[in-house]
Residue, then its C-alpha position, 0 to 999 in steps of 0.5 A: m679475462k673469463t677464457k683466462r679464467i677456463r684454461r686456468l682452470i682446466l690446468l687446475v683439474a688436469v695438474l689434480l688428475l695427474c697427481g691423483s693417478l700418481a699416487c694411486g702407482p705402485l712405489w718405487l724404490g730404487a734400480r734393479f740392482p747392477i750387477n749379483p752381489q754375492t757373485d761379483l763381489k769377493i769377502g776378503h777381496d774387494q774394497k769399498s770403493d770397487v764397491l762403490r763402482k760396482m753398486g752406486r750409491p748407497y741407499r743408506t750408510f752407517v758407522d757400528s758400534e766397533g767403527r766399520e761401515v755398512f754399506t744398504y742397497l735397496w730396491a722395489d719395485g711396488k709390486g712386491n719384488g725387490e731385493k735389499a742388499v746387505i754391503a759391510f766392511n772391515k777397517n781397511e776397507v774390505i768386504y767382511l759381509i755381504e747379505v743378500s735378502p728379497 
């Protein structure tokens, strides 16, 4: 019975140490973009389906006040590196804006 309690205590301490070490590490958000949005996507040519195929699922989507859909892609490595890409589509689901910022 006593060894069972000791094992539980050891397991609890191990879990707490693991959680504590993960909390102190850098925060990752997303992953590097699979393509360069500014060079590999074409305004007025590529459609929403092309962006989803090339870039994957966006971090956030929303519809602006004029009913146009906007995709936001993010990645950060917790060490000061990262990018934000905003890709906006017109009502025909064709890209009309690409903005990438560090």
